N, C-alpha and C positions, 0 to 999 in steps of 0.2 A: 504494500500500500504506500502511496506517495506521502510526502511530508505535507502537513497542514500549512496553509498560507498564514503568514504572520499578520497580525491585526494591528490597526492603529488604536489610539486611545478611545475612539468612539465605536470601535468594534468593526470598522470597515477594513478592507484589505489594503495593505501597503502598496505603494506604486514602485515595485521593484525594477521595472524596465523603463520607467519614465513616460509611459503612455498617458497617464492622467495629466502630468505636467505639460505634455505636448498638446493635449486637447485644450487645457486651460489657456495656453498661449494662443492657440488658433481661435478660441472663442472666449475673449477676455470678459465678456459680460456674463459668463457662466462659471459656476464652481462644480467641476466634475468629481465624482468619487465612485468607489466600488463598494457594494454592500457586503456584508458578511456571507451572503449567499452567492456572491460572485457576479451579481448583475451590475451593469454600468449605469450610472445616474448622473444628472447635472441639474442644478437649480440656478435660476436667474439671480443675479446679484442686485438687480434693480429693486428698490423698495416699493415702488408704485406701479400699478398696472396702467399703461397708457390708455388714453381715451380712444374709443372706436377701434378696439382690436378685434380681429376676426375670431370666430368660435374656436378655431384650431390653435389659437395662442395659448401657450402653457407656461406656467411658472417652473414646473419640474418635468423633465423628460427622462426616458430610460431606454435601455436596449440590452439584448442578450450578450452582445460583444461590443468592443470599442468601435468597430466599424458601424454597427447599428446605432450606437449613441451619436457618432458623427453625422450619420444620415438624419437623425431626429433633430440634432442641433442645426444642421444646414437648412432643414425645412422651416424651423422656427426663425432663423435669421432671415430667410426670404420673406416671411410674414411681416417683418419689421423693416424691410427694405435694405438690409445689409447683405452684401455678397458673401456667401460662404466660401471658405478656403477650399481648394481642390482636395478630393479624397483620393489617396494613392491607389492606383490600380483601376480607377473608374475613368470612363471617357470624360473629357473636360465639360461637355454639355450636360452630363448627368447630374442634376441637382434636384432638390425638393422631392416631390413624389416620384419622379423618374429615377432618382438615386436609390430609393428604397426597392425598386424593382430590378435594378441593374446588378448583374453578377459578372465578375471578370472572367 
């Protein structure tokens, strides 16, 4: 059996390979983390919800993998008019809902 993942003070998994830090740099308006169950999450750092946001706007997003989290963050950034950074391995035009359907 494999070694259990180390946990941070809040019970989440530590960022041993720097992926969380990289996601945080790519999406500075979000705080990413991994849960103790291994899911990838991010919460908006903004304290107020902007006026007239679409129904799809979320304060917290998640994914099964770092790639899934990046796709969710890119879709959220599109809702606010911010261009998401490119996702490695995906065609440059694949963003938002297209990115979630794209597999390399």
